[in-house]
C-alpha positions as YAML, in Angstrom:
chain: A
units: angstrom
residues:
- id: 1
  name: UNK
  ca: [0.00, 0.00, 0.00]
- id: 2
  name: UNK
  ca: [2.85, 2.35, 0.90]
- id: 3
  name: UNK
  ca: [4.63, 1.51, -2.35]
- id: 4
  name: UNK
  ca: [1.42, 2.11, -4.30]
- id: 5
  name: UNK
  ca: [0.92, 5.56, -2.76]
- id: 6
  name: UNK
  ca: [4.56, 6.42, -3.45]
- id: 7
  name: UNK
  ca: [4.20, 5.50, -7.14]
- id: 8
  name: UNK
  ca: [1.00, 7.57, -7.41]
- id: 9
  name: UNK
  ca: [2.80, 10.59, -5.87]
- id: 10
  name: UNK
  ca: [5.67, 10.27, -8.35]
- id: 11
  name: UNK
  ca: [3.22, 10.04, -11.24]
- id: 12
  name: UNK
  ca: [1.38, 13.20, -10.11]
- id: 13
  name: UNK
  ca: [4.70, 15.05, -9.70]
- id: 14
  name: UNK
  ca: [5.80, 14.24, -13.24]
- id: 15
  name: UNK
  ca: [2.39, 15.26, -14.61]
- id: 16
  name: UNK
  ca: [2.67, 18.66, -12.94]
- id: 17
  name: UNK
  ca: [6.16, 19.18, -14.36]
- id: 18
  name: UNK
  ca: [4.95, 18.23, -17.81]
- id: 19
  name: UNK
  ca: [2.04, 20.67, -17.62]
- id: 20
  name: UNK
  ca: [4.35, 23.46, -16.43]
- id: 21
  name: UNK
  ca: [6.75, 22.93, -19.32]
- id: 22
  name: UNK
  ca: [3.85, 22.83, -21.75]
- id: 23
  name: UNK
  ca: [2.47, 26.15, -20.46]
- id: 24
  name: UNK
  ca: [5.88, 27.81, -20.69]
- id: 25
  name: UNK
  ca: [6.32, 26.55, -24.22]
- id: 26
  name: UNK
  ca: [2.88, 27.86, -25.23]
- id: 27
  name: UNK
  ca: [3.73, 31.27, -23.73]
- id: 28
  name: UNK
  ca: [6.96, 31.45, -25.70]
- id: 29
  name: UNK
  ca: [5.21, 30.50, -28.89]
- id: 30
  name: UNK
  ca: [2.55, 33.17, -28.39]
- id: 31
  name: UNK
  ca: [5.16, 35.85, -27.72]
- id: 32
  name: UNK
  ca: [7.08, 34.82, -30.82]
- id: 33
  name: UNK
  ca: [3.88, 34.91, -32.87]
- id: 34
  name: UNK
  ca: [3.10, 38.39, -31.53]
- id: 35
  name: UNK
  ca: [6.48, 39.71, -32.61]
- id: 36
  name: UNK
  ca: [6.10, 38.12, -36.03]
- id: 37
  name: UNK
  ca: [2.66, 39.71, -36.41]
- id: 38
  name: UNK
  ca: [4.17, 43.08, -35.48]
- id: 39
  name: UNK
  ca: [6.95, 42.77, -38.06]
- id: 40
  name: UNK
  ca: [4.48, 41.62, -40.66]
- id: 41
  name: UNK
  ca: [2.15, 44.55, -39.92]
- id: 42
  name: UNK
  ca: [5.03, 47.05, -40.12]
- id: 43
  name: UNK
  ca: [6.30, 45.68, -43.43]
- id: 44
  name: UNK
  ca: [2.77, 45.67, -44.81]
- id: 45
  name: UNK
  ca: [2.33, 49.27, -43.71]
- id: 46
  name: UNK
  ca: [5.61, 50.24, -45.34]
- id: 47
  name: UNK
  ca: [4.61, 48.53, -48.58]
- id: 48
  name: UNK
  ca: [1.25, 50.29, -48.68]
- id: 49
  name: UNK
  ca: [2.93, 53.60, -47.86]
- id: 50
  name: UNK
  ca: [5.24, 53.15, -50.86]
- id: 51
  name: UNK
  ca: [2.19, 52.27, -52.97]
- id: 52
  name: UNK
  ca: [0.54, 55.54, -51.97]
- id: 53
  name: UNK
  ca: [-2.27, 54.13, -49.81]
- id: 54
  name: UNK
  ca: [-1.42, 56.11, -46.68]
- id: 55
  name: UNK
  ca: [-4.77, 55.45, -45.01]
- id: 56
  name: UNK
  ca: [-4.27, 51.69, -44.96]
- id: 57
  name: UNK
  ca: [-0.57, 52.16, -44.21]
- id: 58
  name: UNK
  ca: [-1.39, 54.26, -41.14]
- id: 59
  name: UNK
  ca: [-3.83, 51.58, -40.01]
- id: 60
  name: UNK
  ca: [-1.09, 48.94, -40.19]
- id: 61
  name: UNK
  ca: [1.41, 51.19, -38.40]
- id: 62
  name: UNK
  ca: [-1.11, 51.76, -35.62]
- id: 63
  name: UNK
  ca: [-1.59, 48.00, -35.45]
- id: 64
  name: UNK
  ca: [2.12, 47.62, -34.78]
- id: 65
  name: UNK
  ca: [1.83, 49.94, -31.79]
- id: 66
  name: UNK
  ca: [-1.13, 47.98, -30.43]
- id: 67
  name: UNK
  ca: [0.59, 44.61, -30.86]
- id: 68
  name: UNK
  ca: [3.88, 45.57, -29.24]
- id: 69
  name: UNK
  ca: [3.62, 48.98, -27.48]
- id: 70
  name: UNK
  ca: [6.91, 48.54, -25.59]
- id: 71
  name: UNK
  ca: [9.03, 47.77, -28.63]
- id: 72
  name: UNK
  ca: [11.26, 50.26, -30.47]
- id: 73
  name: UNK
  ca: [8.96, 49.85, -33.47]
- id: 74
  name: UNK
  ca: [5.95, 51.38, -31.73]
- id: 75
  name: UNK
  ca: [7.13, 55.03, -31.75]
- id: 76
  name: UNK
  ca: [8.62, 54.57, -35.21]
- id: 77
  name: UNK
  ca: [5.28, 53.34, -36.45]
- id: 78
  name: UNK
  ca: [3.50, 56.37, -34.99]
- id: 79
  name: UNK
  ca: [5.91, 58.70, -36.78]
- id: 80
  name: UNK
  ca: [5.52, 56.76, -40.03]
- id: 81
  name: UNK
  ca: [1.73, 57.06, -39.77]
- id: 82
  name: UNK
  ca: [2.07, 60.81, -39.16]
- id: 83
  name: UNK
  ca: [4.44, 61.28, -42.08]
- id: 84
  name: UNK
  ca: [2.15, 59.22, -44.32]
- id: 85
  name: UNK
  ca: [-0.77, 61.53, -43.55]
- id: 86
  name: UNK
  ca: [1.45, 64.60, -44.02]
- id: 87
  name: UNK
  ca: [2.73, 63.39, -47.39]
- id: 88
  name: UNK
  ca: [-0.85, 63.32, -48.70]
- id: 89
  name: UNK
  ca: [-1.77, 66.66, -47.08]
- id: 90
  name: UNK
  ca: [-3.98, 65.10, -44.39]
- id: 91
  name: UNK
  ca: [-2.58, 67.60, -41.92]
- id: 92
  name: UNK
  ca: [-5.21, 67.20, -39.20]
- id: 93
  name: UNK
  ca: [-4.66, 63.43, -39.06]
- id: 94
  name: UNK
  ca: [-0.89, 63.93, -39.00]
- id: 95
  name: UNK
  ca: [-1.22, 66.41, -36.14]
- id: 96
  name: UNK
  ca: [-3.25, 63.90, -34.09]
- id: 97
  name: UNK
  ca: [-0.56, 61.23, -34.54]
- id: 98
  name: UNK
  ca: [2.26, 63.65, -33.72]
- id: 99
  name: UNK
  ca: [0.59, 65.02, -30.60]
- id: 100
  name: UNK
  ca: [0.00, 61.46, -29.40]
- id: 101
  name: UNK
  ca: [3.64, 60.59, -30.10]
- id: 102
  name: UNK
  ca: [4.91, 63.59, -28.13]
- id: 103
  name: UNK
  ca: [2.61, 62.76, -25.23]
- id: 104
  name: UNK
  ca: [3.34, 59.03, -25.13]
- id: 105
  name: UNK
  ca: [7.04, 58.87, -26.05]
- id: 106
  name: UNK
  ca: [8.62, 61.73, -24.12]
- id: 107
  name: UNK
  ca: [12.40, 62.14, -24.56]
- id: 108
  name: UNK
  ca: [12.43, 59.94, -27.66]
- id: 109
  name: UNK
  ca: [15.49, 60.52, -29.92]
- id: 110
  name: UNK
  ca: [13.22, 61.69, -32.76]
- id: 111
  name: UNK
  ca: [11.32, 64.24, -30.69]
- id: 112
  name: UNK
  ca: [12.93, 67.12, -32.60]
- id: 113
  name: UNK
  ca: [11.65, 65.67, -35.88]
- id: 114
  name: UNK
  ca: [8.15, 65.24, -34.42]
- id: 115
  name: UNK
  ca: [8.01, 68.89, -33.32]
- id: 116
  name: UNK
  ca: [9.30, 70.04, -36.70]
- id: 117
  name: UNK
  ca: [6.72, 68.00, -38.62]
- id: 118
  name: UNK
  ca: [4.02, 69.29, -36.27]
- id: 119
  name: UNK
  ca: [5.09, 72.89, -36.94]
- id: 120
  name: UNK
  ca: [5.14, 72.32, -40.69]
- id: 121
  name: UNK
  ca: [1.64, 70.77, -40.59]
- id: 122
  name: UNK
  ca: [0.29, 73.95, -39.01]
- id: 123
  name: UNK
  ca: [2.40, 76.12, -41.31]
- id: 124
  name: UNK
  ca: [1.08, 74.45, -44.44]
- id: 125
  name: UNK
  ca: [-2.49, 75.16, -43.39]
- id: 126
  name: UNK
  ca: [-1.91, 78.92, -43.61]
- id: 127
  name: UNK
  ca: [-3.97, 79.83, -46.66]
- id: 128
  name: UNK
  ca: [-5.17, 83.32, -45.85]
- id: 129
  name: UNK
  ca: [-3.31, 85.41, -43.30]
- id: 130
  name: UNK
  ca: [-6.51, 87.35, -42.62]
- id: 131
  name: UNK
  ca: [-8.31, 84.18, -41.44]
- id: 132
  name: UNK
  ca: [-5.73, 81.57, -40.39]
- id: 133
  name: UNK
  ca: [-4.28, 83.36, -37.37]
- id: 134
  name: UNK
  ca: [-4.64, 80.26, -35.17]
- id: 135
  name: UNK
  ca: [-2.49, 78.13, -37.47]
- id: 136
  name: UNK
  ca: [0.06, 80.95, -37.79]
- id: 137
  name: UNK
  ca: [0.43, 81.27, -34.02]
- id: 138
  name: UNK
  ca: [0.76, 77.49, -33.49]
- id: 139
  name: UNK
  ca: [3.33, 77.15, -36.27]
- id: 140
  name: UNK
  ca: [5.41, 80.02, -34.89]
- id: 141
  name: UNK
  ca: [5.22, 78.58, -31.37]
- id: 142
  name: UNK
  ca: [6.55, 75.17, -32.47]
- id: 143
  name: UNK
  ca: [9.26, 76.68, -34.68]
- id: 144
  name: UNK
  ca: [10.43, 78.80, -31.73]
- id: 145
  name: UNK
  ca: [10.44, 75.70, -29.53]
- id: 146
  name: UNK
  ca: [12.68, 73.89, -32.03]
- id: 147
  name: UNK
  ca: [15.10, 76.84, -32.19]
- id: 148
  name: UNK
  ca: [15.23, 77.01, -28.38]
- id: 149
  name: UNK
  ca: [15.47, 73.29, -27.54]
- id: 150
  name: UNK
  ca: [17.25, 71.93, -30.63]
- id: 151
  name: UNK
  ca: [19.38, 74.88, -31.83]
- id: 152
  name: UNK
  ca: [22.10, 72.85, -33.58]
- id: 153
  name: UNK
  ca: [19.83, 70.79, -35.82]
- id: 154
  name: UNK
  ca: [18.87, 71.24, -39.46]
- id: 155
  name: UNK
  ca: [15.31, 71.60, -38.22]
- id: 156
  name: UNK
  ca: [16.31, 74.73, -36.28]
- id: 157
  name: UNK
  ca: [17.92, 76.28, -39.33]
- id: 158
  name: UNK
  ca: [14.79, 75.82, -41.43]
- id: 159
  name: UNK
  ca: [12.62, 76.95, -38.51]
- id: 160
  name: UNK
  ca: [14.43, 80.30, -38.46]
- id: 161
  name: UNK
  ca: [13.68, 80.75, -42.13]
- id: 162
  name: UNK
  ca: [10.03, 79.78, -41.64]
- id: 163
  name: UNK
  ca: [9.66, 82.27, -38.78]
- id: 164
  name: UNK
  ca: [10.91, 85.06, -41.03]
- id: 165
  name: UNK
  ca: [8.16, 84.19, -43.50]
- id: 166
  name: UNK
  ca: [5.62, 84.04, -40.68]
- id: 167
  name: UNK
  ca: [6.67, 87.52, -39.56]
- id: 168
  name: UNK
  ca: [6.02, 88.74, -43.09]
- id: 169
  name: UNK
  ca: [2.58, 87.13, -43.03]
- id: 170
  name: UNK
  ca: [1.68, 88.67, -39.67]
- id: 171
  name: UNK
  ca: [2.93, 92.08, -40.77]
- id: 172
  name: UNK
  ca: [0.88, 91.87, -43.97]
- id: 173
  name: UNK
  ca: [-2.19, 91.08, -41.86]
- id: 174
  name: UNK
  ca: [-1.59, 94.17, -39.72]
- id: 175
  name: UNK
  ca: [-1.11, 96.29, -42.84]
- id: 176
  name: UNK
  ca: [-4.33, 94.96, -44.34]
- id: 177
  name: UNK
  ca: [-6.27, 95.89, -41.20]
- id: 178
  name: UNK
  ca: [-4.57, 99.27, -40.91]
- id: 179
  name: UNK
  ca: [-5.41, 100.14, -44.51]
- id: 180
  name: UNK
  ca: [-8.97, 98.93, -43.91]
- id: 181
  name: UNK
  ca: [-9.35, 101.44, -41.08]
- id: 182
  name: UNK
  ca: [-7.58, 104.13, -43.08]
- id: 183
  name: UNK
  ca: [-9.99, 103.77, -46.00]
- id: 184
  name: UNK
  ca: [-12.87, 104.26, -43.56]
- id: 185
  name: UNK
  ca: [-11.20, 107.30, -41.96]
- id: 186
  name: UNK
  ca: [-10.79, 105.59, -38.60]
- id: 187
  name: UNK
  ca: [-7.48, 107.26, -37.92]
- id: 188
  name: UNK
  ca: [-6.66, 106.01, -34.40]
- id: 189
  name: UNK
  ca: [-7.22, 102.26, -35.01]
- id: 190
  name: UNK
  ca: [-5.28, 102.60, -38.26]
- id: 191
  name: UNK
  ca: [-2.42, 104.38, -36.50]
- id: 192
  name: UNK
  ca: [-2.24, 101.70, -33.81]
- id: 193
  name: UNK
  ca: [-1.92, 98.98, -36.46]
- id: 194
  name: UNK
  ca: [0.84, 100.86, -38.29]
- id: 195
  name: UNK
  ca: [2.67, 101.37, -35.00]
- id: 196
  name: UNK
  ca: [2.47, 97.65, -34.31]
- id: 197
  name: UNK
  ca: [4.24, 96.95, -37.60]
- id: 198
  name: UNK
  ca: [6.96, 99.47, -36.70]
- id: 199
  name: UNK
  ca: [7.42, 98.07, -33.19]
- id: 200
  name: UNK
  ca: [7.07, 94.33, -33.83]
- id: 201
  name: UNK
  ca: [7.78, 93.69, -37.51]
- id: 202
  name: UNK
  ca: [10.48, 96.22, -38.35]
- id: 203
  name: UNK
  ca: [12.49, 93.68, -40.38]
- id: 204
  name: UNK
  ca: [9.66, 92.95, -42.80]
- id: 205
  name: UNK
  ca: [9.07, 94.50, -46.20]
- id: 206
  name: UNK
  ca: [5.99, 96.30, -44.89]
- id: 207
  name: UNK
  ca: [7.89, 98.62, -42.55]
- id: 208
  name: UNK
  ca: [8.36, 101.35, -45.16]
- id: 209
  name: UNK
  ca: [4.69, 101.76, -45.96]
- id: 210
  name: UNK
  ca: [3.82, 101.66, -42.24]
- id: 211
  name: UNK
  ca: [6.26, 104.50, -41.53]
- id: 212
  name: UNK
  ca: [4.89, 106.53, -44.43]
- id: 213
  name: UNK
  ca: [1.30, 106.07, -43.26]
- id: 214
  name: UNK
  ca: [2.29, 107.27, -39.79]
- id: 215
  name: UNK
  ca: [3.78, 110.39, -41.37]
- id: 216
  name: UNK
  ca: [0.60, 110.89, -43.35]
- id: 217
  name: UNK
  ca: [-1.79, 110.35, -40.42]
- id: 218
  name: UNK
  ca: [0.14, 112.40, -37.89]
- id: 219
  name: UNK
  ca: [0.38, 115.30, -40.31]
- id: 220
  name: UNK
  ca: [-3.34, 115.01, -41.06]
- id: 221
  name: UNK
  ca: [-4.08, 115.16, -37.32]
- id: 222
  name: UNK
  ca: [-1.84, 118.21, -36.86]
- id: 223
  name: UNK
  ca: [0.93, 116.28, -35.06]
- id: 224
  name: UNK
  ca: [3.73, 117.72, -37.17]
- id: 225
  name: UNK
  ca: [6.54, 116.82, -34.77]
- id: 226
  name: UNK
  ca: [5.44, 113.18, -34.79]
- id: 227
  name: UNK
  ca: [5.20, 113.26, -38.58]
- id: 228
  name: UNK
  ca: [8.74, 114.64, -38.80]
- id: 229
  name: UNK
  ca: [9.99, 111.94, -36.42]
- id: 230
  name: UNK
  ca: [8.68, 109.13, -38.62]
- id: 231
  name: UNK
  ca: [9.96, 110.87, -41.74]
- id: 232
  name: UNK
  ca: [13.42, 111.00, -40.18]
- id: 233
  name: UNK
  ca: [13.29, 107.28, -39.38]
- id: 234
  name: UNK
  ca: [12.14, 106.50, -42.90]
- id: 235
  name: UNK
  ca: [14.79, 108.72, -44.43]
- id: 236
  name: UNK
  ca: [17.61, 107.33, -42.27]
- id: 237
  name: UNK
  ca: [16.85, 103.73, -43.13]
- id: 238
  name: UNK
  ca: [15.21, 103.92, -46.56]
- id: 239
  name: UNK
  ca: [16.29, 107.19, -48.16]
- id: 240
  name: UNK
  ca: [16.09, 105.80, -51.67]
- id: 241
  name: UNK
  ca: [12.61, 104.45, -51.03]
- id: 242
  name: UNK
  ca: [9.52, 105.65, -52.88]
- id: 243
  name: UNK
  ca: [7.78, 105.84, -49.49]
- id: 244
  name: UNK
  ca: [10.40, 108.26, -48.16]
- id: 245
  name: UNK
  ca: [9.98, 110.46, -51.21]
- id: 246
  name: UNK
  ca: [6.21, 110.53, -50.69]
- id: 247
  name: UNK
  ca: [6.56, 111.32, -46.98]
- id: 248
  name: UNK
  ca: [9.00, 114.13, -47.77]
- id: 249
  name: UNK
  ca: [6.46, 115.64, -50.13]
- id: 250
  name: UNK
  ca: [3.93, 115.81, -47.31]
- id: 251
  name: UNK
  ca: [6.24, 117.97, -45.19]
- id: 252
  name: UNK
  ca: [7.70, 119.93, -48.13]
- id: 253
  name: UNK
  ca: [5.08, 121.06, -50.63]
- id: 254
  name: UNK
  ca: [7.74, 122.61, -52.90]
- id: 255
  name: UNK
  ca: [9.71, 119.38, -53.10]
- id: 256
  name: UNK
  ca: [10.89, 118.42, -56.58]
- id: 257
  name: UNK
  ca: [12.20, 115.02, -57.48]
- id: 258
  name: UNK
  ca: [15.96, 115.17, -58.19]
- id: 259
  name: UNK
  ca: [17.39, 113.94, -61.47]
- id: 260
  name: UNK
  ca: [18.67, 110.42, -61.17]
- id: 261
  name: UNK
  ca: [20.97, 108.72, -63.63]
- id: 262
  name: UNK
  ca: [18.98, 106.24, -65.71]
- id: 263
  name: UNK
  ca: [21.57, 103.54, -65.18]
- id: 264
  name: UNK
  ca: [21.08, 103.79, -61.42]
- id: 265
  name: UNK
  ca: [17.36, 103.29, -61.88]
- id: 266
  name: UNK
  ca: [17.96, 99.94, -63.50]
- id: 267
  name: UNK
  ca: [19.96, 98.64, -60.57]
- id: 268
  name: UNK
  ca: [17.88, 96.59, -58.17]
- id: 269
  name: UNK
  ca: [19.05, 94.80, -55.07]
- id: 270
  name: UNK
  ca: [17.85, 91.32, -54.17]
- id: 271
  name: UNK
  ca: [15.74, 92.89, -51.45]
- id: 272
  name: UNK
  ca: [14.00, 95.13, -53.97]
- id: 273
  name: UNK
  ca: [13.30, 92.18, -56.24]
- id: 274
  name: UNK
  ca: [11.89, 90.31, -53.27]
- id: 275
  name: UNK
  ca: [9.61, 93.24, -52.47]
- id: 276
  name: UNK
  ca: [8.27, 93.28, -56.01]
- id: 277
  name: UNK
  ca: [6.81, 89.82, -55.43]
- id: 278
  name: UNK
  ca: [4.48, 91.23, -52.79]
- id: 279
  name: UNK
  ca: [3.11, 94.15, -54.85]
...
């Protein structure tokens, strides 16, 4: 009887060991299958991306993240989905992916790229500077962040260039509003807009007209000293400008245009050529 119980105990022990090994083996197989599914999904997403079907590609990239969220492929897949949307001008979808990436994968090595792509998505949605102020502000904010936090990257260099263009856009918006008020003889609101261009956007191509309009308005309102001040600024910085000539005529009714050599008239700087694009 004792021997029989001993044999039964041994049999039960070996059965338990066998079951344990079987469970461990099943677990390993499932994990291996999960990784294979992830790789397959990523490759399928990449193939569809190259074929131009970014919607299905993004779906497969998101599937990778769901299958294996702790792997190095998860954040890569999120960025690939975002870039896929961006490449087909689905900017809102790209922004959603990028914001999720920045929230979920803090301090990732490609964070600078994510911020840059996010800034460009907002930047590319600027269609009309008179209406798209929200997109302009967001784009400028992200470009400034890149310059501040990632100053030695190629992204920072392009961000500086983009901010210069944004400043031009914002200045043109202020000029549009100022001229709107001017046409309706609302002198004070117009003057405030022109002053904003002078104070905040003095490196843009719209500074000359803003200075001239301040000369014109101040003189109209009887503020001759103020008009002379803005004329002096305009003359000091842009003496060869048409706007300076016009402002000088306001303060000097007997002013006559001096003779200028015709050859000098033909000479245009790169800045002048750039200005012509905005006329």
